[in-house]
N, C-alpha and C positions, 0 to 999 in steps of 0.2 A: 461667482467666484469658484464654484465647484463643477468639476467635470460631470456632465450629465450622465455619462456612461457608468460612473461610479455609483450613482443613485439607483441604477437598474440592477446592481449586483446584490444577491442575497449572501451575506457572509457565511463562511464555513462555521458550523457549530460542532465543536469538539465534544468528546465524551465528558460527562460531569466529573470533576475531580473528587477524590475521596475526602479531602479536608473540607471542601465546600459543603458536602452532604453532612459531615459531622457537625459543622457549625450550624447548619440550618435546622437539623432535627435533633441535635444533641445525642447522636448515636456514638457509642464507643467502638463497636465492631462493624466495619464496613468492608465489603469486597467490591472491587471494580472489575467487571467483565464487559467493558464497553468499547475499548479502543484497540483491541487485537494485539495487546502487549504480551511480552513473554512472562508467564506467571512465575517463573523461577527467578526473576530479577535479571540483573546484567551478568554477562560472562565474568566469572571470578578473575580470569587472567586480565580482562579489560580493567577491572577495578584496581588491581595491583599496578597496572601500567599508569593509570591516572594518578595514583598516589605518588609514584616516582616522578611524574612530570609536573607536579603542582608547583615546585619551586621555580619553574621556568616560565610561568604565565605572565611575567612582566615583559616578555618578548613577543613580538608578532609571530603568528604561526608560519610554518614553511608553506609558501604560497602555492606550490605545485603538488603538495602532498607526496613528496618524492619517495619516502620509504614505504608508505602505504601503496603507492602506485607500483613500485618495484615488486613488492610482495604479492599484490593482487594479480599483476600481470603473469607471474609465474604460476599462481594457483589456477588461473583461467586459461593459461597458454595463449595469451594474446600479447601484442606489443604494448609497452607502456604508453605509447602514443595513441592507443585505442581506448584510453580511459579518461573520464572526466569525473570530478568529485563535486558534490554540492551540499548545501546546508539542508539536508534531507532531500527526498525525491521531489518535493514541491518546488524547490529552487530550480532543479533540472528541468522540470516541466515548463517553468517560466522561460528558461534559457532556450529550450527547443522551440517554443512558440515564437520568441523574438528572432531567433536565428534563421528559421525556415519558413516564415510567413510574413506577409505584408499586412498593414492595416486593411480591414475589410475582407481579407482572405478567409477561407472557411476551414474550421477545425471539425473533424468528424469523430464521434465516439458513440457509446451507447447512452440511452436515456436514463438507465439505472446503473450507475457505476461510480467510481471514485469522483467525488464532487469537485475536486480541485481542477480537473481538466476544464470544466465549464467555467469555473470562477476565474481561473488565471487567464483563460482565453478572453473572457469579457474584460478583465482588467487591462488587457493589451489591445482592446478594440477589435478583436477578431470575432467573426460570427461563428456560432456553434450549431452544427447539425447533429441532433441526437436521435439515433435510430433505436427503435423498440427492441427489447430483448425477445428472444424466442425460447420458450420453455426455461426462462430465467438465465439464458446464455446469450452471449454476443451472437448476433445474426450476421455473420461475416458476408454471406452472399447478398443480403439486403444492403449492407454497408457499401459493398462493391458496386451495386446497381445505383446507389445514391451519390456516387462521386461526381461532382460537377467540375468544370474548368477552374473554379475558384478554390477547390479543395487542395490543401497543401500538406496537412498533417493528420494522421489517424492514430488515435490512442486506443490501445487494447489492453485492458487490465486482465492478466492471466496468471493465476486465478482472479476472478472478478470480485471486487469489494462493492456491494455488501452481500452478494448472492453466494459466494464460495464456489461457483461453477467455473469450468474451464473449457476452452476450445481445444480440440485435440489436433494431433499432427496432420491428419488427413484434411481437416477443415482449414487449417492454416496454409498448407501446401496449395490447396485449391484456390484460396483467397489471394495468395501472393502471385500466382501464375497469371500473367496478362494484366497485372496492375499497371496503371499509367506511370510513366517513367519519372514524373515530377512529384510523386507522392512519397512522403517519409512516413514509415510505419513504426510506431513506438510500442514495444512490448513492455508493459509495466509488470515486473515479476517480484513484487514485494514479498509474496508468500511462497516463492518457489521452493524453499527448503522444506516446506511441510507437504509438498505434493508427492504422492506415492504411485500415481497412475502411470503405467508403462506407455500409454499412448500420448502422454503430455509432450508437446513439441519442444525440441531442443533448439531454442532460439539462436544459440551461438553458431549452429550450423548455417542458419540463414545469413548471419553476419559473415561467416567464412566463405560463403558462396558469393560474396560481394553484393548482396541485395541491399537496398536502401532502407535499412532498419536501424533503430536505436533500441538498446535494451537497458531498462532501468532496474536497479536492484538497491537494497537498503540494508543498513545495519540495525534498523529499528526493531525488527521482528524477532527472528531466530536468535540474534546475538544479544537482544535485550538492551539496546542502546538508544531507545526512542528519545530519551531526554537530551541526548547529545546532538541530535539532528545531523546525521551523516548518511548520504546515499551516493551512488555512483552510476555512471552510464558507460555503456560499451558501444562503440560505433567505429566506422571507418575513419582513417586519419584525417581526411578532408573534412568530414562532418565534425570531428572533435575540434579541429582548428577554428571552424566557424563558431562553434559553441563557446570556445574559450574567449572569443572576442566579446561575448555577451555576459561573461561571468565576472562577478565583483571580486576584487582582490581580497585575499585573506578570508574567503567565504567559509572555510572549514576550520574551526578552532583547533588549537594544538592538542587539547585533551581528547577531542573526538578522534583526531588522527592517531594518537597513541593507543587509544582504546580499540579502534578499528583494527589496527595492526596486530594487537595482542589477541583480539577475539577471533581472528581468522585461524589461529592455531589452537583454539580451545575446542578440539574435536569431541572431547568427553562431554562438555556442556551442551554442545549442539545435539549429540546423540540423545542425551537425557531429555532435552526439550522436545525433540521429535517423538520420543517414546511417551512423554507426558501428554502431548497433544493427541497422539494416536489412541492411547487408552482412554483419555478424557472424551474424545469424540464418540467412541463406542458407548461409554457410560451415558453420555447425554442423549444419544440416539435412543438407548434403551429406556431412559427415564421419560423422554418425550413420547415414546411409543406406549408406555404404560398409562400416560395421561391422555392418550389418543389425540395428541397435538401434531399437526403436520409441520414438516420442516423441509428445507432444501438440502439434499446431501452435499457435503462440502469437501473440497480438496485443500482447504486452508485451515487456519486455527480459530475459526469462528463458524457459527451456524445461524442462518436466517430462519426465523420461526414464524409460521403463519398461525396467528391466534384466532383468526376468523371473528375478531371483535376489535374494538378500539385499542390499538397498541399503546397509545399515550397513557390511557387509563391504567393499563397493566404496568407500564413503565413506572408511573408514579406510585402505585401500590408496592412495587418491588423496592423502590427507594425507602419506603417506611420500614421495610424488612432488612435494610442495610445492604441491599444488592443493587449495584449500578449496572444496567445493561444499556443498549443503544436504542433510542426511539428512532423509528424509521420515517417519520413524517417528511423530513427534508429530502428524502429519496423518493417520495411519492408512494410509499408503501405504508399506508395508515393503519393497516391491520397486522403489521409485523413488528417484531423486535429482533435485534441481532445480539447474540451472546458470544463473548470470547470464551474459548475453552481454557479453563483455569486448572489449578491443582485439584487433586482428588477431593480435598476438603471443600474447596470453593465450588466445585461442580455439585457436590452433594447439597450444599447450602442453597445453591440456585434452584435445583430441582424441588427441594422442600419448600422454598419460598414461593415458587411458581405454583405449586400444588395448592398452597395455602391461599394465595390471592385469587386463584381461579375458583 
């Protein structure tokens, strides 16, 4: 009675919730640095907008995200018809795979990247070709060489999760030139707002050049709205029309729409979050250097740490100290942990706890 392909899927394992750890170990003070969330909480303007909208939740949401669509199109300087909204980026990944590939077609990505590309592809009966990273980065030239006639969609997380690395403008330009015409390239830019490198590729330029690209972005990270599940995609009008056919009605709830609309204008909050991450990254680098622990320099709001020993063991010891990080076994990195950059207080607690357990 069960689809055999479902049995082959390893479900996504999210970061451990704070309340769960409190219940398990009886701890009062717990910090979570596991899921790359905004340590400052949600945008205050978004919270205010949610409060104003609460009395309307007896009504179905506006199906096209009209007001958010209009505001975002002005911000990005694209047409409203170039946007699609989803219940987080996960739903948009699912929509893309359904809209642009057939059963048994091939999806290409890296072997160590956001797990949902592989999981959602498998759920839809698509084959996945996972290409090894090179120096913890997407190896775009190797991906290009491995494109087969069955390949239809290529997912590139930039910056990449869990490594924090990015592919630069030169690498992307070289990759896109001469790419087969029936390939859709998806740039997943969940951590875009944290990037400060001048050679980071401007994916909107590829879209404006008419290339077959789809850009995914989210309100979960910099805007602090992870609990509301809202993401968006940018693509050519024809691509969006096809994707809309695969989208469920009322997929973005009304509170998420109001919060996203308000958060876009919360520039003070965004600047503060960027500053906290920038300063926190420097502090964690310094702390890890003092402990002589290797790490991968990150362009995002998290750091991949090479412990040179069993990462799960250190993960469990940190839990007892009231610190939740991310165990990297599911990514195939058994000697690593990933830590989200937190507030100054959280970062200090993490460094102290790591020193203690080591």
